[in-house]
C-alpha positions as CSV (number, residue, x, y, z in Angstrom):
1,X,-60.6,-116.6,84.3
2,X,-62.9,-119.1,82.7
3,X,-61.9,-122.6,81.6
4,X,-63.5,-125.2,79.3
5,X,-63.5,-129.0,79.6
6,X,-65.3,-131.3,77.1
7,X,-66.1,-134.9,77.5
8,X,-68.8,-137.5,76.8
9,X,-68.8,-138.6,80.5
10,X,-70.2,-142.1,79.7
11,X,-70.0,-142.3,82.7
12,X,-68.4,-139.5,84.7
13,X,-65.5,-141.0,86.6
14,X,-62.7,-140.2,89.0
15,X,-60.3,-139.2,86.2
16,X,-62.7,-136.6,85.0
17,X,-63.4,-135.6,88.6
18,X,-59.7,-135.0,89.3
19,X,-59.2,-132.8,86.2
20,X,-62.3,-130.7,87.0
21,X,-61.3,-130.3,90.6
22,X,-57.9,-129.1,89.5
23,X,-59.5,-126.7,87.0
24,X,-62.0,-125.4,89.6
25,X,-59.0,-124.5,91.9
26,X,-57.3,-122.5,89.1
27,X,-60.3,-120.8,87.3
28,X,-63.0,-118.6,88.5
29,X,-65.5,-120.6,86.4
30,X,-65.4,-124.0,84.8
31,X,-67.5,-124.6,81.7
32,X,-68.2,-128.4,81.3
33,X,-69.5,-129.5,77.9
34,X,-71.3,-132.8,77.6
35,X,-70.2,-133.9,74.2
36,X,-72.4,-136.1,71.9
37,X,-75.4,-134.9,74.0
38,X,-77.9,-136.4,71.6
39,X,-76.5,-140.0,72.1
40,X,-77.9,-142.4,74.6
41,X,-79.2,-145.9,74.9
42,X,-76.2,-147.3,73.0
43,X,-73.5,-149.6,74.5
44,X,-70.8,-146.9,74.0
45,X,-73.2,-144.1,75.0
46,X,-75.7,-145.6,77.4
47,X,-76.7,-142.4,79.4
48,X,-78.7,-139.4,78.4
49,X,-77.3,-135.9,78.6
50,X,-79.6,-135.2,81.5
51,X,-78.3,-138.2,83.4
52,X,-74.7,-137.3,82.7
53,X,-75.5,-133.7,83.9
54,X,-76.7,-135.2,87.2
55,X,-73.6,-137.4,87.6
56,X,-71.3,-134.4,87.1
57,X,-73.3,-131.8,89.1
58,X,-74.0,-134.1,92.1
59,X,-70.3,-135.3,92.2
60,X,-68.9,-131.7,92.2
61,X,-71.4,-130.3,94.7
62,X,-70.6,-133.2,97.0
63,X,-67.0,-131.9,97.0
64,X,-68.1,-128.4,97.7
65,X,-67.4,-127.2,94.1
66,X,-70.0,-124.8,92.8
67,X,-68.1,-122.6,90.2
68,X,-69.1,-124.7,87.2
69,X,-71.7,-124.6,84.4
70,X,-72.7,-127.6,82.4
71,X,-73.7,-127.2,78.7
72,X,-74.8,-130.1,76.5
73,X,-73.3,-130.1,73.0
74,X,-74.8,-131.9,70.1
75,X,-72.5,-133.4,67.5
76,X,-72.2,-131.5,64.2
77,X,-70.0,-134.1,62.5
78,X,-67.8,-131.5,60.7
79,X,-64.5,-130.8,62.5
80,X,-63.9,-127.6,60.6
81,X,-66.9,-125.9,62.2
82,X,-67.1,-127.8,65.5
83,X,-65.2,-125.2,67.6
84,X,-67.4,-122.4,66.3
85,X,-70.4,-124.6,67.2
86,X,-69.1,-125.0,70.7
87,X,-68.4,-121.2,71.0
88,X,-71.9,-120.4,70.0
89,X,-73.2,-122.3,73.0
90,X,-70.8,-121.2,75.8
91,X,-69.5,-117.9,77.3
92,X,-66.0,-116.9,76.3
93,X,-63.3,-119.0,77.8
94,X,-59.6,-118.2,78.6
95,X,-58.2,-121.7,78.2
96,X,-59.3,-125.2,77.3
97,X,-58.3,-128.4,79.1
98,X,-58.0,-131.3,76.6
99,X,-56.3,-134.6,76.4
100,X,-58.0,-135.7,73.3
101,X,-55.6,-134.9,70.4
102,X,-58.4,-133.8,68.0
103,X,-59.9,-131.4,70.5
104,X,-56.5,-130.1,71.3
105,X,-55.7,-129.5,67.6
106,X,-59.1,-127.9,66.8
107,X,-58.9,-125.4,69.7
108,X,-55.3,-124.7,69.1
109,X,-56.0,-123.8,65.5
110,X,-58.7,-121.4,66.7
111,X,-56.1,-119.6,68.9
112,X,-57.0,-121.0,72.3
113,X,-54.5,-121.8,75.0
114,X,-54.9,-125.6,75.5
115,X,-53.7,-127.2,78.6
116,X,-53.2,-130.9,78.7
117,X,-54.2,-132.2,82.2
118,X,-52.4,-135.0,84.0
119,X,-53.8,-138.4,83.4
120,X,-55.1,-140.1,86.5
121,X,-54.8,-143.9,86.1
122,X,-56.1,-143.7,82.5
123,X,-56.0,-147.5,82.2
124,X,-58.8,-147.8,84.8
125,X,-60.3,-144.3,84.6
126,X,-61.9,-144.6,81.2
127,X,-65.5,-144.8,80.3
128,X,-64.8,-147.9,78.1
129,X,-63.2,-149.8,81.0
130,X,-66.0,-148.8,83.4
131,X,-68.7,-149.9,81.0
132,X,-66.8,-153.2,80.4
133,X,-66.6,-153.8,84.1
134,X,-70.3,-153.0,84.6
135,X,-71.3,-155.6,81.9
136,X,-68.9,-158.2,83.4
137,X,-70.2,-157.6,87.0
138,X,-66.7,-156.4,87.9
139,X,-65.6,-153.7,90.3
140,X,-66.6,-150.4,88.7
141,X,-67.8,-148.6,91.8
142,X,-64.3,-147.8,92.9
143,X,-63.7,-145.8,89.7
144,X,-66.5,-143.3,90.0
145,X,-67.7,-140.8,92.6
146,X,-70.4,-142.0,95.0
147,X,-72.9,-139.6,93.3
148,X,-72.5,-141.5,90.0
149,X,-73.3,-144.8,91.8
150,X,-76.4,-143.1,93.2
151,X,-77.5,-141.7,89.8
152,X,-77.0,-145.1,88.2
153,X,-79.1,-146.7,90.9
154,X,-81.8,-144.0,90.5
155,X,-82.1,-144.5,86.7
156,X,-81.6,-148.3,86.8
157,X,-78.5,-147.7,84.6
158,X,-76.9,-151.1,85.1
159,X,-80.1,-152.9,84.0
160,X,-80.2,-150.6,80.9
161,X,-76.7,-151.4,80.0
162,X,-77.3,-155.1,80.4
163,X,-80.4,-154.8,78.2
164,X,-78.5,-153.0,75.6
165,X,-75.8,-155.7,75.5
166,X,-78.4,-158.4,74.8
167,X,-79.1,-159.5,71.3
168,X,-82.4,-160.3,69.7
169,X,-81.4,-163.9,69.5
170,X,-81.3,-164.4,73.2
């Protein structure tokens, strides 16, 4: 059985990690799609697809999880054809994990079994909250796997985010 999970992973956090660990225990293979793969160097999308790939793969391997494939997905900005776009880039899947109502609706309309994962402290485990804490010099490290901290240090991701937050009037 093969399962699909789609997210932007800006950055990958413990909420994502819990869902994928659950999926990896249920499915023979997990396909992880990095959505909006073309977006980076923006406050809402600070990391490249390659950097997000590293965050995910290093975090899962550190847990002994190896039954996954990561596929970057570019936006097509047309919901009516988005699922077929995703299908053209991945192997066939048996079910889709989604908590995003739009993703759930689009895959359901295409006939997929969609499973809604449990939320793991969604208030804190959200990319928006983690990015906010990074910019405010708050505690964000407790919300991500150690591998994500390591990748952000390697790419100087905190400095990038702070640079992106500056305006040209400073």
